[in-house]
N, C-alpha and C positions, 0 to 999 in steps of 0.2 A: 424251793420253787418246783412247780410242776409245769411242764410245757406240753401243750396239746396242739399238734399240727395235722394238716390234711388239706385236701383240695376243697374248692368252693362247694358248698352245699353237701358236704359229706357227713354231717351229723356230729360235729365236734362238740358243740355246746350241749346237745342232748346227751352225749356220752359223759361229759363232765358232770352234768346234773345226776346221772345214774351212778357214776363211780365215786364221786366225792361228796363230802358233807357240806354242800352249798345250796343256797336258795336263790331265787331270781333277784332278790334285792341285794345280794352280795356281789353283783356283776356290774362292772363299768363297761361301757360300750365305746371302744376306741374310735368309732366312726362319729360319735356325737357328744361324748362327754367333754367337760371342760378339761383342757389339756393338763392344767395343774392338778386336777383331781384324778387323773388316770390310774394312779397306783394306790389310791386310798381305800379300795375295797379288796375283797378276797380274790376276785377274778377280774381279768381284763379280757374281754372278747373283742374280736375284730382288731387285734393288735396291728396287723398290716395296715389298716386304715389310720391308726394312730401314727405310725411311721410316716405315712404320706402327709398327714396333716402337720406334723412337726416340720417336715422338709418344706412344705408350702409356707409355713410361718417363719422360715429362716432359722429354725432351731436345729442344731446338729442332733439327730436322733440318738446316736450311740451313747454319748455321755448322759443325756437326759434319761434314757431308759436304764442305764446301769445305776444311776443315782436312785431312780424309782424302785428298782429291784432291791438295792441295798437298804432302803427304808422299809420295804415290805418283802422280806426274803421268803415268806411262806405263800406268796401270790401264785395264782394259777394263770398262765398266759395261754390264750387260745388264738391261733393264727392260721390263716390260709398259707399254704406252702406255695408261694409264687414262683420260686426258682425251679420248679419242676415243669412249668408251663413253657409254651413257645416263647422264644426271645422276641420281645416287642420291637417293632420298627421305630416307634417314637422314642427319642432319646430319654425323655423324662421318665417314661414307663420302664425302660431298660434300667435306668439308674435306681428307680424305686425297687424293682425286682432284685437287683443286686444288693441294695442296702438292707432290705428285709431279710434276704438270704444270709447275709453276713452276720446280722444281729441275731438271727435265729440260731446260727452256729454257736455264737458266744453263749446264748441262753441255754442251749442244749448242753454245753460243757459244764455250766454252773448248776444245771437242774438236778434235783434228786431223782426225778422220774420224767421220762419223755414218752408220750403216747403218740402214735400215728393212727389216724382214723381214716378208714376207707370203707365206703358203703355202710356207714353207721357202726362199723365193728372196730373197736380200739385194739391196737397191738402195743404192748409195752415194749419199747425198744431200748430203754435205759432204766435201771433201777428195779426195785421190787414192786410188782404190780399190786401186791396186797398191802404195801407200805403205809 
């Protein structure tokens, strides 16, 4: 698995398309894809939105995501890094921020490579960038 994280609008997907052998039709969008199809492509973009949708649907995101990763261990996960932002006042937003952060920590532990993207520039923070 490859994990790509960074702030909102920092060019994470563009970096993934430059760095990895993927095409636009290889990408699931966690904001709009059918939940049961989220892990069926090479890439899931907007992972943080998938977590939100799972929670809103009453599905515990952690086991659902771990099962999806187990079925597709070569997947590329692209997510906003919510836990670096200001802590929200609204309880649901705080809980989402915490859930995404904790799941991203688990994914980072499992990942072969982790990239952090800032201003469109990727930094490999785990694994071999040439991998």
